[in-house]
Legacy VTK file of the C-alpha trace (Angstrom):
# vtk DataFile Version 3.0
C-alpha trace
ASCII
DATASET POLYDATA
POINTS 511 float
140.757 70.782 -108.465
137.096 69.335 -109.244
136.399 65.858 -109.007
136.803 64.348 -112.422
138.819 66.949 -114.029
141.931 65.627 -116.108
145.401 66.220 -114.260
147.688 67.165 -116.710
151.553 66.370 -117.089
152.191 68.705 -119.696
150.358 71.360 -121.831
151.889 73.082 -124.525
149.700 75.901 -125.808
149.763 77.620 -129.043
153.236 76.789 -129.809
154.611 78.395 -132.977
158.274 77.767 -134.356
160.033 79.264 -137.192
163.305 78.610 -138.997
164.074 81.493 -141.088
160.862 81.886 -143.247
159.596 78.174 -142.525
156.764 77.723 -140.167
157.292 74.300 -138.653
154.640 74.878 -135.871
151.655 77.030 -136.446
149.787 77.256 -133.093
150.136 73.557 -131.976
148.298 72.473 -128.591
149.530 69.298 -126.940
147.548 68.096 -123.584
149.290 64.909 -121.997
147.640 63.378 -119.179
149.299 62.353 -116.033
149.905 58.606 -115.838
149.300 57.881 -119.598
151.232 57.186 -122.771
150.889 59.667 -125.064
151.533 58.978 -128.828
152.429 61.892 -130.707
151.464 61.082 -134.653
152.211 62.742 -137.858
154.072 62.492 -141.337
157.812 62.905 -141.830
158.349 66.790 -141.499
155.195 67.308 -139.803
156.872 68.865 -136.587
156.608 65.827 -134.151
160.249 66.075 -133.276
160.600 69.909 -133.289
157.466 70.044 -130.499
159.482 67.758 -128.321
162.462 69.529 -128.742
160.886 72.192 -127.502
159.572 70.394 -124.488
163.037 69.312 -123.892
164.737 72.485 -124.306
166.685 72.129 -127.498
164.609 74.516 -129.216
163.131 77.846 -127.906
159.213 78.467 -129.083
158.697 81.432 -130.749
155.368 81.698 -129.493
153.094 79.775 -126.701
153.501 78.512 -123.477
154.231 75.382 -121.670
152.572 74.059 -118.415
153.997 71.294 -116.525
151.516 70.256 -113.905
149.665 73.118 -114.573
152.456 75.514 -113.699
153.924 77.772 -116.211
157.842 76.810 -116.794
160.450 78.094 -119.173
162.668 75.618 -120.389
165.383 77.222 -121.741
167.559 74.304 -122.230
167.774 70.352 -121.442
169.180 70.880 -117.905
166.121 72.782 -117.094
163.839 70.136 -118.339
165.824 67.346 -116.496
165.226 69.624 -113.354
161.566 69.613 -113.818
161.708 65.887 -114.534
161.507 65.486 -118.341
163.706 62.771 -120.029
164.379 62.074 -123.601
165.402 59.151 -125.491
166.377 60.196 -129.189
166.232 58.217 -132.157
170.129 58.199 -132.498
171.174 57.290 -129.104
173.674 59.491 -127.435
175.890 56.972 -125.625
179.709 56.976 -125.812
180.534 53.385 -127.204
183.640 52.415 -125.560
182.210 53.338 -122.041
180.456 50.864 -119.972
176.669 50.722 -119.332
177.324 52.262 -115.815
179.765 54.945 -117.016
177.065 55.797 -119.719
174.066 56.295 -117.067
176.143 58.187 -114.557
177.961 60.392 -117.205
177.103 64.129 -116.172
175.286 63.012 -112.835
178.474 61.175 -111.208
178.370 59.683 -107.703
181.491 60.020 -105.869
182.917 59.395 -102.254
186.113 60.322 -100.646
188.937 62.024 -102.560
186.607 62.566 -105.723
186.563 58.716 -106.238
183.569 57.464 -108.136
181.118 55.150 -106.521
180.676 52.821 -109.328
179.366 50.476 -106.876
176.419 52.441 -105.644
175.760 53.352 -109.324
175.518 49.890 -110.033
173.326 48.898 -107.194
170.673 51.778 -108.303
171.084 50.703 -111.996
170.055 46.815 -110.746
166.966 48.366 -108.836
165.600 50.089 -111.586
166.228 47.370 -113.861
164.167 45.122 -111.712
161.657 47.696 -111.180
160.831 48.450 -114.539
162.217 45.133 -116.588
165.035 47.264 -118.068
167.504 44.440 -117.570
171.235 45.271 -118.858
174.715 44.381 -118.197
176.243 47.124 -115.924
179.624 46.181 -116.922
179.236 45.655 -120.597
180.647 48.105 -123.108
178.059 49.927 -125.261
179.851 48.699 -128.479
179.161 45.023 -127.656
175.669 45.394 -126.650
172.513 45.132 -129.160
170.371 47.943 -130.213
167.683 47.219 -127.793
169.932 46.956 -124.723
171.651 50.552 -125.919
167.798 51.956 -125.597
167.175 50.235 -122.396
170.765 52.335 -121.383
169.068 55.468 -122.508
165.925 54.930 -120.738
167.625 53.876 -117.579
169.721 57.089 -117.878
166.808 59.384 -117.880
165.396 57.417 -114.677
168.428 57.869 -112.939
168.037 61.212 -113.013
164.673 60.972 -111.695
162.280 61.887 -114.629
158.746 61.649 -114.320
157.825 62.672 -118.006
159.509 60.233 -120.473
159.953 61.211 -124.444
160.555 58.353 -126.818
161.715 59.730 -130.235
160.652 56.645 -132.731
161.164 54.221 -130.101
161.141 51.186 -132.122
162.392 52.024 -135.234
165.547 49.737 -135.249
163.918 47.127 -132.858
163.264 43.465 -132.994
159.910 42.550 -132.937
160.388 40.747 -129.557
162.338 44.192 -128.329
159.174 45.970 -129.398
157.157 43.950 -127.428
159.625 44.016 -124.213
159.354 48.100 -124.604
155.936 48.416 -124.674
155.790 46.185 -121.595
158.357 48.514 -120.295
156.439 51.610 -120.951
153.182 50.016 -119.207
155.524 49.262 -116.270
156.629 53.098 -115.845
152.953 54.389 -116.319
151.759 51.822 -113.705
154.830 53.422 -111.506
153.211 56.994 -112.107
155.547 57.988 -114.850
154.123 59.764 -117.872
155.278 58.297 -121.685
155.049 60.637 -124.702
155.958 58.829 -127.671
156.693 59.909 -131.219
155.795 57.185 -133.664
154.890 56.364 -137.255
153.599 52.554 -136.325
150.115 52.368 -136.083
150.079 49.144 -134.684
152.318 49.875 -131.831
150.246 52.872 -130.988
146.941 50.856 -130.852
149.226 48.093 -128.445
150.729 50.733 -126.437
148.986 54.445 -125.978
146.056 55.541 -124.248
145.661 59.082 -126.259
147.293 60.258 -129.673
147.585 63.751 -130.922
147.713 64.073 -134.648
150.022 66.704 -136.331
149.913 67.471 -140.010
152.337 69.892 -141.666
153.086 71.586 -138.432
149.031 72.081 -137.691
147.151 70.507 -134.942
144.617 67.943 -136.446
142.915 66.376 -133.468
143.475 64.372 -129.937
141.957 61.019 -129.682
141.513 57.983 -127.535
143.314 55.862 -129.044
140.752 52.791 -128.099
138.117 54.260 -129.951
140.064 54.532 -133.636
141.191 52.081 -135.895
144.173 52.126 -137.460
142.708 53.184 -140.868
141.170 56.233 -138.785
144.488 57.570 -137.390
146.263 56.830 -140.771
143.259 59.097 -142.653
143.543 61.654 -139.928
147.557 61.724 -140.229
147.997 62.152 -144.158
144.775 63.762 -144.852
143.424 60.889 -147.279
142.815 57.216 -147.355
146.087 55.231 -146.988
146.564 51.666 -148.100
147.788 49.891 -145.102
148.352 46.302 -146.923
150.484 46.085 -150.122
148.673 45.586 -153.270
150.376 43.690 -155.924
149.865 40.904 -158.414
151.514 37.522 -158.521
154.994 37.973 -159.817
156.253 36.353 -163.052
159.944 35.695 -162.427
162.446 35.545 -164.991
166.257 34.161 -165.309
168.426 34.375 -162.316
169.980 37.661 -162.037
171.797 37.700 -159.141
173.319 34.505 -156.792
175.564 34.106 -153.883
177.239 30.548 -153.679
179.009 29.341 -150.350
179.692 32.876 -149.227
181.930 32.892 -145.878
182.408 36.524 -144.027
184.303 37.043 -140.751
184.267 40.282 -139.064
187.083 42.622 -137.774
187.520 40.058 -134.590
187.829 37.322 -136.864
184.439 35.831 -135.863
182.697 33.888 -138.816
179.557 36.097 -139.311
178.203 34.142 -142.788
178.634 30.473 -142.760
178.534 29.259 -146.199
175.508 31.207 -147.532
173.814 30.978 -150.613
170.863 32.336 -152.214
169.505 33.771 -155.884
167.316 36.395 -157.168
165.147 36.339 -160.478
164.357 38.749 -162.587
161.013 40.151 -161.700
160.800 38.996 -158.282
161.301 40.440 -154.554
163.481 38.011 -152.225
163.211 38.919 -148.690
165.363 38.232 -145.833
163.927 37.445 -142.540
166.048 37.508 -139.673
166.538 38.813 -135.821
169.205 41.753 -136.075
172.756 40.533 -135.721
172.381 37.244 -137.917
174.553 38.495 -140.709
172.312 40.996 -142.254
174.845 43.568 -141.982
177.775 41.555 -143.270
175.691 40.370 -145.854
175.010 43.556 -147.518
178.655 44.759 -146.685
179.941 41.778 -149.079
177.803 42.283 -151.765
178.548 46.325 -151.814
182.479 45.443 -151.379
182.554 47.324 -147.872
183.894 44.183 -146.348
186.310 41.269 -148.002
184.955 37.711 -148.422
187.058 34.675 -147.036
185.131 32.432 -149.453
182.226 32.110 -152.015
181.051 33.798 -155.212
178.958 36.698 -155.713
177.459 37.196 -159.238
175.555 39.549 -160.946
174.491 38.953 -164.831
177.015 36.243 -165.035
179.963 38.463 -163.574
181.937 37.935 -160.240
182.443 41.163 -158.211
183.266 39.844 -154.675
186.169 41.655 -153.275
186.232 44.193 -155.845
185.152 47.887 -155.200
181.983 49.878 -154.775
182.295 51.349 -158.286
182.730 48.166 -159.928
179.496 47.000 -157.928
177.725 50.218 -159.100
178.914 49.514 -162.432
177.465 45.990 -162.779
173.888 47.701 -161.877
173.721 47.173 -158.259
172.087 50.050 -156.464
171.499 49.792 -152.290
169.210 51.423 -149.848
171.577 51.206 -147.019
170.111 50.955 -143.305
172.573 53.691 -142.032
171.427 56.470 -144.048
173.991 58.848 -142.293
176.912 56.712 -142.325
176.212 54.875 -146.014
173.326 56.547 -147.386
174.313 60.335 -147.410
176.731 62.868 -147.163
175.072 65.097 -144.581
177.096 68.345 -145.437
176.341 67.812 -149.281
173.055 69.415 -150.728
169.913 67.471 -151.209
170.790 68.046 -154.943
174.442 66.585 -154.669
173.361 63.765 -152.955
170.771 62.921 -155.668
173.534 62.684 -158.050
176.555 61.455 -155.939
176.768 57.739 -157.547
176.072 59.412 -161.073
178.024 62.675 -160.929
180.638 61.573 -163.534
177.898 60.705 -166.177
176.078 63.026 -168.559
174.308 65.070 -168.308
175.667 66.000 -164.748
179.085 66.613 -165.851
180.664 67.870 -169.038
183.904 66.333 -168.786
185.586 67.044 -165.566
183.097 70.257 -164.810
179.747 69.383 -162.933
176.826 70.805 -164.901
174.932 72.620 -161.666
171.637 73.484 -163.536
171.165 69.714 -164.257
171.676 68.483 -161.062
169.375 71.005 -159.948
166.716 70.113 -162.371
167.231 66.638 -161.516
166.982 67.021 -157.714
163.726 69.172 -158.141
162.117 66.468 -160.562
162.723 63.889 -157.589
161.910 66.181 -154.777
158.374 66.489 -156.448
157.991 62.741 -157.339
159.093 61.618 -154.000
157.762 64.206 -151.934
160.646 65.434 -150.132
160.049 68.169 -147.652
160.221 71.235 -147.823
159.581 71.484 -151.685
162.514 74.019 -152.211
165.168 71.858 -150.222
167.435 71.175 -153.362
170.232 73.322 -152.277
169.695 72.412 -148.147
172.220 70.329 -146.629
170.856 66.890 -146.078
171.211 67.133 -142.573
168.717 69.496 -142.143
166.194 67.273 -143.453
163.959 65.116 -140.978
165.513 61.424 -140.891
162.359 60.329 -143.070
163.072 63.117 -145.891
166.615 61.940 -145.738
165.225 58.490 -146.542
163.274 59.568 -149.362
166.073 61.567 -151.012
168.343 58.115 -150.880
165.320 56.191 -152.107
164.541 58.393 -155.154
168.026 58.156 -156.124
168.536 54.376 -156.144
165.288 53.702 -157.346
166.022 56.048 -160.544
169.234 54.766 -161.218
167.650 51.809 -163.227
169.276 48.964 -161.532
169.631 45.359 -162.492
169.293 44.648 -158.617
167.649 46.599 -156.314
168.959 45.881 -152.509
166.520 47.608 -149.999
167.526 47.429 -146.010
164.955 48.648 -143.855
163.825 50.784 -146.321
161.024 52.068 -144.410
162.924 52.813 -141.206
161.566 56.065 -139.630
158.889 56.575 -142.389
155.037 57.590 -141.794
152.446 55.313 -143.625
151.939 57.563 -146.497
155.874 57.405 -147.409
155.752 53.749 -146.489
153.037 53.350 -149.050
154.904 55.278 -151.663
158.080 52.969 -151.127
156.496 49.712 -151.200
154.674 50.662 -154.399
158.209 51.935 -155.830
159.782 48.412 -154.991
156.566 46.525 -156.499
157.157 48.977 -159.424
160.529 47.674 -160.096
159.556 44.136 -159.783
156.847 44.830 -162.260
159.745 46.248 -164.770
161.686 43.406 -164.639
164.278 44.129 -161.946
165.406 41.925 -159.051
164.602 43.232 -155.560
166.673 41.897 -152.208
164.747 43.120 -149.417
166.202 42.877 -146.028
163.941 43.875 -143.093
163.744 43.246 -139.697
160.070 44.241 -139.757
158.679 40.615 -140.301
155.152 41.994 -141.605
156.797 43.489 -144.495
159.088 40.845 -145.463
155.685 38.622 -145.377
153.677 41.188 -147.420
156.497 42.720 -150.036
158.117 39.717 -150.912
157.614 36.839 -153.310
159.911 34.106 -151.834
161.455 34.520 -148.262
164.556 33.277 -147.127
165.051 32.704 -143.227
168.526 34.124 -141.792
169.752 32.776 -139.005
173.544 32.615 -137.422
174.724 33.545 -140.790
173.178 30.919 -142.835
169.950 30.484 -144.859
167.815 28.109 -142.905
164.630 27.918 -144.679
162.838 29.064 -147.947
159.339 29.496 -148.633
156.906 31.296 -151.058
155.316 34.303 -149.403
152.069 33.378 -150.386
151.681 30.268 -148.328
154.287 31.582 -145.426
153.410 30.993 -141.776
154.343 33.509 -139.429
154.931 31.155 -136.741
157.029 28.952 -138.788
159.378 31.805 -139.866
159.561 33.312 -136.504
160.686 29.784 -134.830
163.298 29.379 -137.890
164.455 33.252 -137.161
164.956 32.138 -133.370
167.161 28.947 -134.385
164.525 26.444 -134.201
161.965 24.370 -136.585
162.602 22.202 -139.537
165.746 24.069 -140.614
166.922 23.236 -144.418
LINES 1 512
511 0 1 2 3 4 5 6 7 8 9 10 11 12 13 14 15 16 17 18 19 20 21 22 23 24 25 26 27 28 29 30 31 32 33 34 35 36 37 38 39 40 41 42 43 44 45 46 47 48 49 50 51 52 53 54 55 56 57 58 59 60 61 62 63 64 65 66 67 68 69 70 71 72 73 74 75 76 77 78 79 80 81 82 83 84 85 86 87 88 89 90 91 92 93 94 95 96 97 98 99 100 101 102 103 104 105 106 107 108 109 110 111 112 113 114 115 116 117 118 119 120 121 122 123 124 125 126 127 128 129 130 131 132 133 134 135 136 137 138 139 140 141 142 143 144 145 146 147 148 149 150 151 152 153 154 155 156 157 158 159 160 161 162 163 164 165 166 167 168 169 170 171 172 173 174 175 176 177 178 179 180 181 182 183 184 185 186 187 188 189 190 191 192 193 194 195 196 197 198 199 200 201 202 203 204 205 206 207 208 209 210 211 212 213 214 215 216 217 218 219 220 221 222 223 224 225 226 227 228 229 230 231 232 233 234 235 236 237 238 239 240 241 242 243 244 245 246 247 248 249 250 251 252 253 254 255 256 257 258 259 260 261 262 263 264 265 266 267 268 269 270 271 272 273 274 275 276 277 278 279 280 281 282 283 284 285 286 287 288 289 290 291 292 293 294 295 296 297 298 299 300 301 302 303 304 305 306 307 308 309 310 311 312 313 314 315 316 317 318 319 320 321 322 323 324 325 326 327 328 329 330 331 332 333 334 335 336 337 338 339 340 341 342 343 344 345 346 347 348 349 350 351 352 353 354 355 356 357 358 359 360 361 362 363 364 365 366 367 368 369 370 371 372 373 374 375 376 377 378 379 380 381 382 383 384 385 386 387 388 389 390 391 392 393 394 395 396 397 398 399 400 401 402 403 404 405 406 407 408 409 410 411 412 413 414 415 416 417 418 419 420 421 422 423 424 425 426 427 428 429 430 431 432 433 434 435 436 437 438 439 440 441 442 443 444 445 446 447 448 449 450 451 452 453 454 455 456 457 458 459 460 461 462 463 464 465 466 467 468 469 470 471 472 473 474 475 476 477 478 479 480 481 482 483 484 485 486 487 488 489 490 491 492 493 494 495 496 497 498 499 500 501 502 503 504 505 506 507 508 509 510
């Protein structure tokens, strides 16, 4: 090879993939240089995950070829990919919750000693060595169900490294991480590259691409757009190339004109299933025509707060009031009937019935009401008509997905289905929990505009997000949540990021 000629860890040439008559990838190229962090950028449903699933052997390309280190290979399945040094960490982790960290890392690649006895100590020693080398600090003896999302991700990365990967694919790696965990992950990626590894990340987050990546390939609706040096592109340039139009990266909204209090919580106490107090006398209120943002590090009571409001868990004390009516410890149906709609964080567990069609999911909270039912009989033409209307308005893809099972949509498009349903239910209070998780910048822009429109129509909006930038940009008031209590309150217009960050960590002048 001539001096100066790039050495490629991965080359994917003219890749095509069809699902029935739908063309997910249309002659897409990808060239990833060795020892770099290469971002794969595109809108929801653009084909990014499909392309990486082909590289990892989950799918077979209908056309095209794959070269690893310049040599053509046929990646028939994930086992072949692993043998060729490819590992993949999926957006939804593939871990056994009641297994320990060590058991998960060695699962399927067990080390044994005499009489087929597992050599756990040898594996733990390897885990400690890998952890030290790459800054992937974990507790080898902890059970997955007891550790944070950030540690679970480290376990997935360690699982790949334990198998000797040279090429690591990370699918939406920062979607559920705190700002601190994101910084740690970027440092880990740089350590991996410094050790000769190659990292491919699928992401929508432009700031993180700028912070982490060397190169970026943009895909739009299954077509290759461009490959660029990240250092030479602005966030705005990347967004325009991804979406095909100029995108507003910062929220544009007029000052709020709050009205009466619509929703209030007084002295709320909630325990988890282990009897540990997770909310400790929490109080807050939300007015008509405002967005109240809750800022906090994950695990400080956000989950319990949402579940208490929606009656998915019981309260040990306190009141939850909507339009003067107490709703705590009632039913989810009663919550809906009182005008509270929720965009849940976990779209698979709380937001959708994955085996139902998109059209059915669109009316899952209103199917008993006209025009979607006639007595006890569902009015399927109206259900279908409603779905087609919302699919168009909210740009759910593909456009003919009304009869498609929700599980067949990309994560971002699943989120659009949920948002479309909740926003159009005309709520008095809209609770938005991580509403832009896994969405591209074009979709984020749409979601933010939708929430602001709800506010401007006089609705109360409660925003709970781990994205501090999102909370600060979108909110009119901010409450900081720490250890189950509201420890600070401020107007968003004059909020200081460092002050909020200090309160989130348990410091500062707590109220």
